[in-house]
C-alpha positions as a Markdown table, in Angstrom:
| # | Residue | x | y | z |
|---|---|---|---|---|
| 1 | Met | -0.4 | -0.2 | -0.1 |
| 2 | Asn | 3.1 | 2.4 | 1.3 |
| 3 | Phe | 5.0 | 1.6 | -1.9 |
| 4 | Glu | 1.2 | 2.0 | -4.8 |
| 5 | Phe | 0.8 | 5.2 | -3.0 |
| 6 | Phe | 4.3 | 6.3 | -3.6 |
| 7 | Ile | 4.0 | 5.5 | -6.9 |
| 8 | Ala | 0.9 | 7.7 | -7.2 |
| 9 | Lys | 2.2 | 10.7 | -5.6 |
| 10 | Arg | 5.7 | 10.9 | -7.6 |
| 11 | Leu | 3.1 | 11.1 | -10.9 |
| 12 | Ile | 0.7 | 13.7 | -9.3 |
| 13 | Ser | 3.7 | 15.7 | -8.4 |
| 14 | Ala | 4.6 | 19.2 | -10.0 |
| 15 | Lys | 8.1 | 17.8 | -11.6 |
| 16 | Ser | 6.2 | 14.6 | -12.7 |
| 17 | Tyr | 3.0 | 15.5 | -15.1 |
| 18 | Lys | 3.1 | 19.1 | -15.1 |
| 19 | Ser | 5.7 | 19.5 | -17.2 |
| 20 | Ser | 4.2 | 16.4 | -19.4 |
| 21 | Val | 2.1 | 15.9 | -22.4 |
| 22 | Ser | -0.4 | 14.6 | -19.8 |
| 23 | Ala | -0.4 | 17.9 | -18.7 |
| 24 | Pro | -3.1 | 19.9 | -20.6 |
| 25 | Ile | -5.6 | 16.7 | -20.2 |
| 26 | Ile | -5.1 | 16.4 | -16.5 |
| 27 | Lys | -6.1 | 20.2 | -16.3 |
| 28 | Ile | -8.8 | 19.7 | -18.5 |
| 29 | Gly | -10.3 | 16.9 | -16.2 |
| 30 | Ile | -10.3 | 18.6 | -13.1 |
| 31 | Ala | -11.6 | 21.3 | -14.7 |
| 32 | Ala | -14.3 | 19.2 | -15.9 |
| 33 | Ile | -15.3 | 18.2 | -12.3 |
| 34 | Ala | -14.6 | 21.5 | -11.1 |
| 35 | Ile | -17.4 | 22.7 | -13.8 |
| 36 | Ser | -19.3 | 20.0 | -13.4 |
| 37 | Met | -20.0 | 19.8 | -9.6 |
| 38 | Ile | -21.0 | 23.6 | -9.7 |
| 39 | Val | -23.5 | 23.5 | -11.7 |
| 40 | Met | -25.0 | 20.9 | -10.4 |
| 41 | Leu | -24.8 | 22.5 | -7.1 |
| 42 | Val | -26.6 | 25.6 | -8.8 |
| 43 | Ala | -28.9 | 23.6 | -9.7 |
| 44 | Val | -29.8 | 21.9 | -7.4 |
| 45 | Ala | -30.1 | 24.6 | -5.1 |
| 46 | Val | -32.1 | 27.0 | -7.4 |
| 47 | Ser | -34.2 | 24.3 | -7.9 |
| 48 | Ile | -35.2 | 23.3 | -4.1 |
| 49 | Gly | -34.8 | 27.1 | -3.9 |
| 50 | Leu | -38.1 | 27.6 | -5.8 |
| 51 | Gln | -39.9 | 24.6 | -5.2 |
| 52 | His | -39.7 | 26.6 | -1.8 |
| 53 | Lys | -40.4 | 30.3 | -2.5 |
| 54 | Ile | -43.8 | 29.2 | -4.5 |
| 55 | Arg | -44.4 | 26.2 | -2.5 |
| 56 | Asp | -44.4 | 29.1 | 0.8 |
| 57 | Lys | -46.5 | 31.9 | -1.2 |
| 58 | Ala | -49.2 | 29.7 | -2.2 |
| 59 | Val | -49.7 | 28.8 | 1.7 |
| 60 | Ala | -49.5 | 32.4 | 2.8 |
| 61 | Phe | -52.5 | 33.0 | 1.0 |
| 62 | Asn | -54.6 | 29.6 | 1.6 |
| 63 | Gly | -53.0 | 27.1 | 4.4 |
| 64 | His | -51.7 | 24.3 | 3.9 |
| 65 | Ile | -55.3 | 22.6 | 3.8 |
| 66 | Thr | -58.6 | 24.3 | 3.2 |
| 67 | Ile | -61.8 | 23.6 | 5.4 |
| 68 | Ser | -65.0 | 25.1 | 3.2 |
| 69 | Asn | -68.5 | 24.3 | 2.7 |
| 70 | Phe | -69.1 | 21.6 | -0.6 |
| 71 | Asp | -71.6 | 24.4 | -1.9 |
| 72 | Ser | -68.8 | 27.2 | -2.2 |
| 73 | Asn | -67.4 | 28.7 | -5.0 |
| 74 | Ala | -64.4 | 31.1 | -3.6 |
| 75 | Ser | -63.6 | 31.9 | -7.3 |
| 76 | Gln | -66.7 | 34.0 | -7.9 |
| 77 | Gly | -67.3 | 35.4 | -4.0 |
| 78 | Ala | -70.1 | 33.2 | -3.3 |
| 79 | Gln | -68.8 | 31.4 | 0.3 |
| 80 | Val | -71.4 | 29.4 | 2.3 |
| 81 | Pro | -70.7 | 30.2 | 5.9 |
| 82 | Ile | -69.5 | 27.8 | 8.2 |
| 83 | Ala | -70.5 | 27.7 | 12.4 |
| 84 | Leu | -67.3 | 28.9 | 14.2 |
| 85 | Asp | -68.4 | 26.2 | 16.8 |
| 86 | Gln | -66.5 | 23.6 | 15.3 |
| 87 | Thr | -64.6 | 20.1 | 17.1 |
| 88 | Phe | -62.0 | 21.2 | 15.2 |
| 89 | Tyr | -61.4 | 24.7 | 16.2 |
| 90 | Pro | -59.3 | 26.3 | 17.4 |
| 91 | Glu | -57.0 | 23.4 | 18.4 |
| 92 | Phe | -56.7 | 20.6 | 15.9 |
| 93 | Ser | -56.3 | 18.2 | 18.2 |
| 94 | Ser | -57.6 | 14.9 | 16.9 |
| 95 | Val | -54.8 | 15.2 | 14.0 |
| 96 | Asp | -51.5 | 14.9 | 14.9 |
| 97 | Gly | -48.6 | 17.4 | 13.2 |
| 98 | Ile | -51.1 | 20.3 | 13.1 |
| 99 | Asn | -49.8 | 23.3 | 14.5 |
| 100 | His | -52.3 | 25.9 | 13.7 |
| 101 | Ile | -55.6 | 26.7 | 12.0 |
| 102 | Gln | -57.5 | 29.7 | 11.7 |
| 103 | Ala | -60.9 | 31.1 | 10.0 |
| 104 | Val | -60.7 | 34.0 | 7.0 |
| 105 | Ala | -64.0 | 34.9 | 4.7 |
| 106 | His | -63.7 | 36.3 | 1.6 |
| 107 | Lys | -65.7 | 38.8 | 0.0 |
| 108 | Phe | -65.2 | 40.4 | -4.1 |
| 109 | Gly | -65.4 | 44.2 | -4.7 |
| 110 | Ile | -64.2 | 47.5 | -6.4 |
| 111 | Ile | -62.0 | 49.5 | -5.1 |
| 112 | Arg | -63.3 | 53.6 | -7.0 |
| 113 | Thr | -60.2 | 56.0 | -7.0 |
| 114 | Ala | -60.1 | 59.3 | -9.1 |
| 115 | Thr | -58.5 | 57.6 | -12.2 |
| 116 | Asp | -58.8 | 53.9 | -12.3 |
| 117 | Phe | -61.0 | 51.2 | -10.5 |
| 118 | Glu | -60.2 | 47.7 | -9.7 |
| 119 | Gly | -61.6 | 44.5 | -8.9 |
| 120 | Leu | -60.4 | 41.9 | -6.2 |
| 121 | Phe | -61.4 | 40.0 | -2.7 |
| 122 | Val | -61.1 | 41.1 | 1.0 |
| 123 | Lys | -59.9 | 38.0 | 2.5 |
| 124 | Gly | -61.1 | 38.8 | 6.1 |
| 125 | Val | -58.9 | 38.2 | 9.1 |
| 126 | Gly | -59.4 | 38.0 | 12.4 |
| 127 | Glu | -57.3 | 38.1 | 15.7 |
| 128 | Asp | -56.6 | 34.2 | 15.0 |
| 129 | Tyr | -54.2 | 34.8 | 11.8 |
| 130 | Asn | -50.8 | 34.2 | 11.4 |
| 131 | Trp | -48.8 | 36.8 | 10.0 |
| 132 | Arg | -45.4 | 34.9 | 10.2 |
| 133 | Tyr | -45.8 | 34.8 | 6.0 |
| 134 | Phe | -46.5 | 38.4 | 5.5 |
| 135 | Glu | -43.9 | 39.7 | 7.8 |
| 136 | Asp | -41.5 | 38.2 | 5.0 |
| 137 | Phe | -43.4 | 39.9 | 2.5 |
| 138 | Leu | -43.9 | 43.5 | 3.9 |
| 139 | Ile | -42.0 | 45.7 | 2.2 |
| 140 | Glu | -43.7 | 49.3 | 3.5 |
| 141 | Gly | -45.4 | 50.0 | 6.8 |
| 142 | Arg | -47.0 | 47.3 | 9.3 |
| 143 | Leu | -49.0 | 44.7 | 9.6 |
| 144 | Pro | -52.8 | 45.7 | 10.5 |
| 145 | Asn | -54.4 | 45.0 | 13.7 |
| 146 | Tyr | -58.0 | 43.2 | 14.2 |
| 147 | Ser | -59.0 | 42.3 | 17.6 |
| 148 | Asn | -63.5 | 42.3 | 18.3 |
| 149 | Thr | -63.9 | 45.7 | 17.2 |
| 150 | Tyr | -64.1 | 47.0 | 13.5 |
| 151 | Ser | -61.5 | 48.3 | 11.9 |
| 152 | Glu | -60.9 | 49.9 | 8.4 |
| 153 | Glu | -56.8 | 49.1 | 8.2 |
| 154 | Val | -55.9 | 46.8 | 5.1 |
| 155 | Leu | -52.5 | 45.7 | 4.1 |
| 156 | Ile | -52.4 | 45.6 | 0.3 |
| 157 | Ser | -49.7 | 44.3 | -2.8 |
| 158 | Glu | -47.1 | 46.5 | -4.0 |
| 159 | Tyr | -49.0 | 45.7 | -7.0 |
| 160 | Leu | -51.9 | 47.6 | -6.3 |
| 161 | Ser | -50.4 | 50.1 | -5.1 |
| 162 | Arg | -48.6 | 50.7 | -8.3 |
| 163 | Arg | -51.9 | 50.2 | -9.9 |
| 164 | Leu | -53.9 | 52.4 | -8.3 |
| 165 | His | -51.4 | 54.5 | -6.9 |
| 166 | Leu | -51.7 | 54.0 | -3.0 |
| 167 | Lys | -49.2 | 54.5 | -0.6 |
| 168 | Val | -49.1 | 54.1 | 3.3 |
| 169 | Gly | -51.8 | 56.3 | 5.2 |
| 170 | Gln | -53.9 | 56.7 | 2.3 |
| 171 | Thr | -57.4 | 55.7 | 2.5 |
| 172 | Phe | -59.6 | 54.9 | -0.7 |
| 173 | Gln | -63.2 | 53.9 | -0.9 |
| 174 | Met | -64.4 | 50.3 | -1.7 |
| 175 | Tyr | -67.6 | 49.1 | -3.3 |
| 176 | Phe | -69.7 | 45.8 | -2.4 |
| 177 | Leu | -73.1 | 44.8 | -5.0 |
| 178 | Lys | -75.6 | 42.8 | -3.1 |
| 179 | Ser | -77.7 | 40.4 | -4.1 |
| 180 | Asp | -80.3 | 42.6 | -5.0 |
| 181 | Ala | -79.3 | 44.4 | -7.9 |
| 182 | Ser | -81.4 | 46.9 | -7.3 |
| 183 | Arg | -80.4 | 48.0 | -4.3 |
| 184 | Pro | -76.6 | 50.7 | -4.1 |
| 185 | Pro | -73.5 | 48.8 | -2.8 |
| 186 | Ser | -72.5 | 48.8 | 0.6 |
| 187 | Ile | -69.4 | 51.3 | 0.4 |
| 188 | Ile | -66.8 | 50.8 | 2.9 |
| 189 | Lys | -63.6 | 53.5 | 3.8 |
| 190 | Phe | -60.2 | 51.5 | 4.3 |
| 191 | Ser | -56.9 | 52.8 | 5.1 |
| 192 | Val | -53.6 | 51.4 | 4.1 |
| 193 | Val | -51.2 | 50.7 | 7.0 |
| 194 | Gly | -48.9 | 48.4 | 4.7 |
| 195 | Ile | -48.0 | 46.5 | 1.3 |
| 196 | Tyr | -46.6 | 43.4 | 0.7 |
| 197 | Asn | -44.7 | 41.8 | -2.0 |
| 198 | Ser | -45.2 | 38.3 | -2.0 |
| 199 | Gly | -44.1 | 38.2 | -5.8 |
| 200 | Phe | -46.9 | 35.7 | -6.9 |
| 201 | Glu | -48.4 | 38.4 | -9.2 |
| 202 | Glu | -51.5 | 35.9 | -9.6 |
| 203 | Leu | -52.7 | 36.4 | -5.9 |
| 204 | Asp | -51.3 | 39.7 | -5.6 |
| 205 | Lys | -53.8 | 41.1 | -7.7 |
| 206 | Thr | -56.8 | 38.8 | -6.4 |
| 207 | Phe | -56.5 | 40.1 | -2.6 |
| 208 | Leu | -56.0 | 42.1 | -0.3 |
| 209 | Ile | -56.3 | 42.0 | 3.7 |
| 210 | Gly | -58.9 | 43.1 | 5.9 |
| 211 | Asp | -60.9 | 42.6 | 9.5 |
| 212 | Ile | -63.1 | 39.9 | 8.8 |
| 213 | Asn | -65.7 | 41.9 | 11.0 |
| 214 | His | -66.4 | 44.0 | 7.7 |
| 215 | Val | -67.0 | 40.5 | 5.4 |
| 216 | Lys | -69.6 | 39.0 | 7.7 |
| 217 | Arg | -70.9 | 42.4 | 8.2 |
| 218 | Leu | -71.3 | 42.6 | 4.4 |
| 219 | Asn | -72.2 | 39.2 | 4.2 |
| 220 | Arg | -74.9 | 39.3 | 6.7 |
| 221 | Trp | -73.6 | 36.3 | 8.4 |
| 222 | Lys | -74.0 | 36.2 | 11.9 |
| 223 | Lys | -70.7 | 36.9 | 14.5 |
| 224 | Asp | -70.4 | 33.3 | 15.0 |
| 225 | Gln | -69.8 | 32.4 | 10.9 |
| 226 | Val | -66.6 | 32.5 | 8.8 |
| 227 | Gly | -66.2 | 31.8 | 5.0 |
| 228 | Gln | -63.3 | 28.7 | 5.5 |
| 229 | Phe | -60.9 | 27.6 | 7.9 |
| 230 | Glu | -56.6 | 27.2 | 7.0 |
| 231 | Val | -55.2 | 24.8 | 9.1 |
| 232 | Phe | -51.4 | 24.4 | 8.7 |
| 233 | Val | -49.3 | 21.3 | 9.3 |
| 234 | Glu | -45.9 | 21.1 | 10.9 |
| 235 | Asp | -44.2 | 19.0 | 7.9 |
| 236 | Phe | -44.8 | 19.9 | 4.1 |
| 237 | Asn | -43.6 | 16.2 | 2.8 |
| 238 | Ser | -46.9 | 14.6 | 4.9 |
| 239 | Leu | -49.0 | 17.1 | 3.4 |
| 240 | Asp | -51.1 | 14.5 | 1.4 |
| 241 | Asp | -51.8 | 12.1 | 4.5 |
| 242 | Lys | -52.8 | 14.8 | 6.4 |
| 243 | Gly | -55.1 | 16.2 | 4.1 |
| 244 | Leu | -56.9 | 12.5 | 4.1 |
| 245 | Glu | -56.6 | 12.6 | 7.7 |
| 246 | Val | -58.0 | 16.3 | 8.0 |
| 247 | Tyr | -61.2 | 15.3 | 5.8 |
| 248 | Ala | -61.7 | 12.3 | 8.0 |
| 249 | Gln | -62.3 | 14.0 | 11.1 |
| 250 | Thr | -64.4 | 16.9 | 10.2 |
| 251 | Pro | -68.2 | 17.0 | 9.4 |
| 252 | Ser | -69.7 | 15.7 | 5.6 |
| 253 | Thr | -70.8 | 19.3 | 5.5 |
| 254 | Leu | -67.4 | 20.2 | 4.6 |
| 255 | Asn | -64.4 | 19.5 | 2.0 |
| 256 | Ala | -61.2 | 19.6 | 2.8 |
| 257 | Glu | -58.6 | 20.3 | -0.1 |
| 258 | Thr | -55.4 | 20.9 | 0.2 |
| 259 | Ile | -53.1 | 23.1 | -0.9 |
| 260 | Lys | -51.4 | 20.8 | -3.7 |
| 261 | Gln | -55.0 | 20.0 | -4.9 |
| 262 | Lys | -56.6 | 24.3 | -5.4 |
| 263 | Tyr | -53.2 | 24.9 | -7.5 |
| 264 | Ala | -53.0 | 21.4 | -9.0 |
| 265 | Leu | -51.0 | 23.0 | -12.3 |
| 266 | Ile | -48.8 | 24.7 | -10.0 |
| 267 | Phe | -47.4 | 22.0 | -8.4 |
| 268 | Glu | -47.3 | 19.6 | -11.4 |
| 269 | Trp | -45.5 | 22.2 | -13.0 |
| 270 | Ile | -42.6 | 22.6 | -9.8 |
| 271 | Ser | -42.7 | 18.8 | -9.9 |
| 272 | Ile | -40.8 | 19.6 | -13.2 |
| 273 | Phe | -37.8 | 21.2 | -11.9 |
| 274 | Asp | -37.0 | 17.4 | -9.8 |
| 275 | Lys | -37.0 | 15.6 | -13.3 |
| 276 | Asn | -35.0 | 18.7 | -15.1 |
| 277 | Thr | -32.3 | 18.8 | -12.2 |
| 278 | Tyr | -31.8 | 15.1 | -12.3 |
| 279 | Gly | -31.4 | 15.5 | -16.0 |
| 280 | Ile | -28.7 | 18.2 | -15.1 |
| 281 | Ile | -26.7 | 16.2 | -12.5 |
| 282 | Gly | -26.6 | 12.9 | -14.9 |
| 283 | Met | -25.4 | 15.1 | -18.0 |
| 284 | Met | -22.5 | 16.7 | -15.9 |
| 285 | Ile | -21.8 | 14.0 | -14.1 |
| 286 | Leu | -21.5 | 12.1 | -17.7 |
| 287 | Val | -19.2 | 14.9 | -18.5 |
| 288 | Gly | -16.7 | 14.8 | -15.6 |
| 289 | Val | -16.6 | 11.5 | -16.0 |
| 290 | Ile | -15.8 | 11.4 | -20.2 |
| 291 | Asn | -12.7 | 14.1 | -19.5 |
| 292 | Met | -11.1 | 12.0 | -16.1 |
| 293 | Ile | -11.7 | 8.0 | -18.2 |
| 294 | Thr | -9.4 | 10.3 | -21.0 |
| 295 | Ala | -6.8 | 11.4 | -18.4 |
| 296 | Leu | -6.3 | 8.5 | -16.9 |
| 297 | Leu | -6.0 | 7.1 | -20.6 |
| 298 | Val | -3.8 | 9.7 | -21.3 |
| 299 | Leu | -1.7 | 9.1 | -18.2 |
| 300 | Ile | -1.1 | 5.4 | -18.5 |
| 301 | Leu | -0.3 | 5.6 | -22.0 |
| 302 | Glu | 2.1 | 8.4 | -21.3 |
| 303 | Arg | 3.4 | 5.9 | -18.5 |
| 304 | Thr | 3.5 | 2.0 | -20.7 |
| 305 | His | 7.4 | 2.4 | -20.2 |
| 306 | Met | 7.3 | 2.9 | -16.2 |
| 307 | Ile | 3.9 | 0.2 | -16.6 |
| 308 | Gly | 6.3 | -2.1 | -17.9 |
| 309 | Ile | 8.9 | -1.7 | -15.2 |
| 310 | Leu | 7.2 | -2.1 | -12.3 |
| 311 | Lys | 6.1 | -5.5 | -13.9 |
| 312 | Ala | 9.3 | -6.6 | -14.4 |
| 313 | Leu | 9.9 | -5.8 | -11.0 |
| 314 | Gly | 6.9 | -7.9 | -9.6 |
| 315 | Cys | 4.0 | -6.0 | -9.4 |
| 316 | Thr | 0.5 | -7.6 | -10.2 |
| 317 | Asn | -1.9 | -5.6 | -12.7 |
| 318 | Trp | -3.9 | -4.6 | -10.1 |
| 319 | Ser | -1.2 | -3.1 | -7.9 |
| 320 | Ile | -0.5 | -1.3 | -10.9 |
| 321 | Gln | -4.1 | -0.3 | -11.1 |
| 322 | Lys | -4.5 | 1.2 | -7.7 |
| 323 | Val | -1.5 | 3.5 | -8.8 |
| 324 | Phe | -3.9 | 5.3 | -11.5 |
| 325 | Leu | -7.1 | 4.8 | -9.6 |
| 326 | Tyr | -5.7 | 6.6 | -6.5 |
| 327 | Thr | -3.9 | 9.4 | -9.2 |
| 328 | Ala | -7.2 | 9.5 | -11.1 |
| 329 | Ser | -9.0 | 9.9 | -7.3 |
| 330 | Tyr | -6.1 | 12.9 | -6.2 |
| 331 | Leu | -7.1 | 14.8 | -9.5 |
| 332 | Ala | -11.1 | 14.2 | -8.8 |
| 333 | Ile | -10.6 | 15.3 | -5.4 |
| 334 | Val | -9.2 | 18.8 | -6.2 |
| 335 | Gly | -11.6 | 18.9 | -9.1 |
| 336 | Leu | -14.5 | 18.6 | -6.4 |
| 337 | Ile | -12.9 | 20.7 | -4.3 |
| 338 | Ile | -12.4 | 23.5 | -6.3 |
| 339 | Gly | -16.1 | 22.8 | -7.3 |
| 340 | Asn | -17.5 | 23.5 | -4.3 |
| 341 | Gly | -15.1 | 26.2 | -3.6 |
| 342 | Ile | -17.0 | 28.1 | -7.0 |
| 343 | Gly | -20.1 | 27.2 | -6.3 |
| 344 | Leu | -20.6 | 27.7 | -2.8 |
| 345 | Leu | -19.6 | 31.2 | -3.5 |
| 346 | Val | -21.6 | 31.1 | -6.2 |
| 347 | Leu | -24.5 | 30.4 | -4.5 |
| 348 | Phe | -23.6 | 32.3 | -0.9 |
| 349 | Ile | -23.4 | 36.0 | -3.6 |
| 350 | Gln | -27.0 | 34.8 | -4.6 |
| 351 | Lys | -28.9 | 34.5 | -1.6 |
| 352 | Tyr | -27.6 | 37.2 | -0.3 |
| 353 | Trp | -27.1 | 39.7 | -2.9 |
| 354 | His | -29.7 | 38.6 | -5.6 |
| 355 | Pro | -27.7 | 39.4 | -8.8 |
| 356 | Ile | -29.8 | 36.9 | -10.7 |
| 357 | Ser | -33.5 | 38.5 | -11.3 |
| 358 | Leu | -36.2 | 36.3 | -12.8 |
| 359 | Asp | -39.6 | 37.0 | -14.3 |
| 360 | Pro | -42.0 | 37.0 | -11.4 |
| 361 | Ser | -45.1 | 36.6 | -14.2 |
| 362 | Val | -43.4 | 33.4 | -15.1 |
| 363 | Tyr | -41.6 | 32.0 | -12.1 |
| 364 | Tyr | -44.0 | 33.7 | -9.0 |
| 365 | Val | -40.6 | 34.8 | -7.9 |
| 366 | Thr | -38.8 | 38.3 | -8.1 |
| 367 | Ser | -35.1 | 36.9 | -8.0 |
| 368 | Ala | -33.5 | 33.1 | -8.4 |
| 369 | Pro | -33.6 | 31.8 | -4.6 |
| 370 | Val | -31.2 | 29.4 | -2.9 |
| 371 | His | -31.5 | 26.9 | -1.0 |
| 372 | Ile | -27.9 | 25.8 | 0.3 |
| 373 | Asp | -28.0 | 22.3 | 2.9 |
| 374 | Phe | -24.8 | 20.3 | 3.5 |
| 375 | Gly | -26.6 | 17.2 | 3.0 |
| 376 | Tyr | -27.3 | 17.4 | -0.7 |
| 377 | Ile | -24.2 | 19.3 | -0.9 |
| 378 | Ile | -22.0 | 15.9 | 0.5 |
| 379 | Gly | -24.4 | 13.8 | -1.1 |
| 380 | Leu | -23.6 | 15.1 | -4.4 |
| 381 | Asn | -19.9 | 14.8 | -3.4 |
| 382 | Leu | -19.9 | 11.4 | -2.5 |
| 383 | Met | -21.8 | 10.4 | -5.0 |
| 384 | Thr | -20.2 | 11.9 | -7.9 |
| 385 | Phe | -16.3 | 10.5 | -6.6 |
| 386 | Ser | -17.6 | 7.3 | -6.3 |
| 387 | Ile | -19.1 | 6.9 | -10.1 |
| 388 | Cys | -15.9 | 8.3 | -11.3 |
| 389 | Phe | -14.2 | 6.2 | -9.2 |
| 390 | Phe | -16.0 | 3.4 | -9.8 |
| 391 | Val | -16.4 | 4.1 | -13.8 |
| 392 | Leu | -12.4 | 4.0 | -13.9 |
| 393 | Ile | -12.2 | 1.0 | -13.0 |
| 394 | Ile | -12.8 | -0.1 | -16.4 |
| 395 | Pro | -10.3 | 2.3 | -18.7 |
| 396 | Ser | -7.6 | 1.2 | -16.2 |
| 397 | Tyr | -7.8 | -2.6 | -16.7 |
| 398 | Leu | -5.6 | -1.7 | -20.3 |
| 399 | Ile | -2.6 | -2.0 | -18.3 |
| 400 | Thr | -3.5 | -5.6 | -18.0 |
| 401 | Lys | -2.5 | -5.8 | -21.7 |
| 402 | Ile | 0.6 | -4.4 | -21.9 |
| 403 | Asn | 3.5 | -6.4 | -22.0 |
| 404 | Pro | 6.7 | -5.5 | -20.1 |
| 405 | Val | 9.4 | -6.4 | -22.5 |
| 406 | Gln | 7.6 | -3.9 | -25.3 |
| 407 | Ala | 6.5 | -1.9 | -22.9 |
| 408 | Ile | 10.0 | -1.7 | -22.0 |
| 409 | Lys | 11.5 | -1.5 | -25.5 |
| 410 | Phe | 9.0 | 1.4 | -26.5 |
| 411 | Asn | 10.5 | 3.6 | -24.4 |
């Protein structure tokens, strides 16, 4: 073993190969491994980051699971009220893994200003509302404060702020049509206390956040009635199972729908990221392996004379193969170290300074999000190194075909 390491060390020493014919090939092999690792790190980090960001934005507006009346049609603003007195509210203790449940209601209205108008939903929320997601989305002002009394404070999106030229501290009137078209609409004067930007333009165009008491009054509901319940789970990976459990624990008149079911097209689109990422990883590993195989073959051919001498001295084929495998492994490790260093630098720059921006109308985010997890980083490195090492065993069998007598004459 010491002898094999000694020979391998001589092969990778500065004088041994940097001035040899194989030097450019070896450098290309190291560069290929480094570039492959950079591309794989960026692809995985951005793919996971996009999935998490888009998922969190959808959850912010809907919760992980929505419990509503079967007769409701929230897309058309027609919600059938649900009694607030439920066995699962305010704590869903019958299902493990539920960390929060909140009552909300929607009402469609039209904002009218001196120069323009816009139709959208008021999402009515109360004291039980979880503001965790909107704390991250808030870009100006503050979050509204709701209690049992009526509040005119609202949180609007940056899109709506630009569209209607509304700023924090300003007021606007919102018109709500009644079921009887002959009656005049109800008018509420709201005050903007905060502006948010979720990056999810489809939802930013659709909702503003207001007091649930106004929605109840406009719908002529009782104080103990709400439009729907939003349920939050602890582990998103168990969402499908929790959705079935929640559905089983709710009355037969109520429907439980997961965020994946509600936005099926978006989550199907997100799942494509994984397939693309696997394809990129496969191609990058293939590129790295091909370049390392080329480097190893060139190194073997260049050291034919040395191989012949070692065989003449009694070395076995496998012991000589190990010398070249150790050499190739060292070069692969050098490439991985360089690739990890540059790749992580790129990811941290994007994470904290966001130089790469995206179109929110297509990707639902304003900049490319990255998710850095050392678990997948270690996994990528181990997988890349293992594949390279075992694949390189095949070209190393060329050593067994070298005749020591001819090899020594070859020099």
